[in-house]
Every structure is written in C-alpha cells, then in structure tokens.
C-alpha positions as CSV (number, residue, x, y, z in Angstrom):
1,X,0.0,0.0,0.0
2,X,1.4,3.4,-1.1
3,X,0.3,6.3,1.1
4,X,1.2,9.9,0.9
5,X,1.7,11.9,4.1
6,X,0.1,15.2,3.1
7,X,1.5,16.9,6.2
8,X,5.1,16.6,5.1
9,X,6.9,19.2,3.0
10,X,5.9,21.6,0.4
11,X,6.7,19.5,-2.7
12,X,4.4,16.6,-2.2
13,X,1.8,15.8,-4.9
14,X,-1.2,17.3,-3.0
15,X,0.7,20.6,-2.4
16,X,1.7,20.9,-6.0
17,X,-1.9,20.4,-7.2
18,X,-3.2,23.0,-4.7
19,X,-0.5,25.5,-5.9
20,X,-1.5,25.1,-9.5
21,X,-5.2,25.6,-8.7
22,X,-4.4,28.7,-6.6
23,X,-2.3,30.4,-9.2
24,X,-5.3,31.6,-11.3
25,X,-7.0,33.0,-8.1
26,X,-3.8,35.0,-7.2
27,X,-3.6,36.4,-10.8
28,X,-7.3,37.5,-10.7
29,X,-6.7,39.1,-7.2
30,X,-3.6,40.9,-8.5
31,X,-5.4,42.4,-11.4
32,X,-8.3,43.5,-9.2
33,X,-6.0,45.1,-6.6
34,X,-4.2,47.0,-9.4
35,X,-7.5,48.2,-10.8
36,X,-8.6,49.5,-7.4
37,X,-5.4,51.5,-6.8
38,X,-6.2,55.1,-7.6
39,X,-3.9,57.4,-5.5
40,X,-6.7,57.9,-3.0
41,X,-7.7,54.5,-1.5
42,X,-5.5,53.0,1.1
43,X,-4.8,49.3,1.5
44,X,-7.6,48.7,4.1
45,X,-10.2,50.2,1.8
46,X,-9.1,48.1,-1.1
47,X,-9.3,45.0,1.0
48,X,-12.8,45.9,2.2
49,X,-14.0,46.5,-1.4
50,X,-12.6,43.1,-2.4
51,X,-14.3,41.4,0.7
52,X,-10.9,40.3,2.0
53,X,-8.7,40.9,5.0
54,X,-5.6,43.1,4.6
55,X,-3.3,40.1,4.9
56,X,-5.1,38.4,2.0
57,X,-4.2,41.2,-0.4
58,X,-0.8,42.3,0.9
59,X,1.0,39.6,-1.1
60,X,-0.6,40.8,-4.3
61,X,0.5,44.4,-3.5
62,X,4.0,43.2,-2.9
63,X,4.0,41.4,-6.3
64,X,2.7,44.6,-8.1
65,X,5.4,46.7,-6.3
66,X,8.1,44.2,-7.4
67,X,6.9,44.7,-11.0
68,X,7.4,48.5,-10.4
69,X,3.8,49.2,-11.4
70,X,3.0,51.1,-8.2
71,X,4.7,53.4,-5.7
72,X,3.8,54.3,-2.2
73,X,2.8,57.9,-1.9
74,X,1.6,58.2,1.7
75,X,-0.7,57.0,4.4
76,X,-4.3,57.6,5.4
77,X,-6.8,56.2,7.9
78,X,-9.8,54.2,6.9
79,X,-12.2,53.2,9.7
80,X,-9.5,53.9,12.2
81,X,-6.9,51.7,10.5
82,X,-3.7,53.3,9.0
83,X,-3.0,52.1,5.5
84,X,-0.7,52.8,2.7
85,X,-1.8,54.8,-0.4
86,X,-0.3,53.7,-3.7
87,X,-0.2,55.4,-7.1
88,X,0.2,53.7,-10.5
89,X,3.5,54.4,-12.2
90,X,3.5,55.7,-15.7
91,X,4.4,52.9,-18.1
C-alpha cells in the first residue's frame, strides 16, 4: 500500500496540485488590486472593497510593487486603520 503523508513538506503531490489551482486566483486578485489602486484609496479600503482581510491582499500588493507598477505615496486612515496609499506608475 502506497500512502502519501500530506502533512510533510511543500513539494508533495497534494501541495503541487493545490498550488496550480491557486495560481489563477492569485492572478485574478492581483489584477483586481491593481484596478482599485487610484492614488486615493488605502490598502484597508481596497481589502474591504474586495471582501478580504488586509493580509489576503498584501502579497498581491508586494507582487505589483516588485513589478514596479505602483509606488507608495503616503498613508491615510480608513475606519481607524492606517493604510498605505499607492499610485500607479506611468508605463
């Protein structure tokens, strides 16, 4: 009998399948975050519009920043939470 321990490591079969299924969701979220960035909304407002928690969109923001598509231009408060405001870079 051949069993797979799904609790071990990141490179097991179950983990690889889950990663492939999740890639499209991350790409959709990345595009949506980029669309919502407008030099006025802060990160907490963007998360609320998307129906997500801030930690669920932070990775997408980091990916967009790494691609040099956005720049931090300041901070603001949204419902008592301090968040970063980003502006789209000219391409």
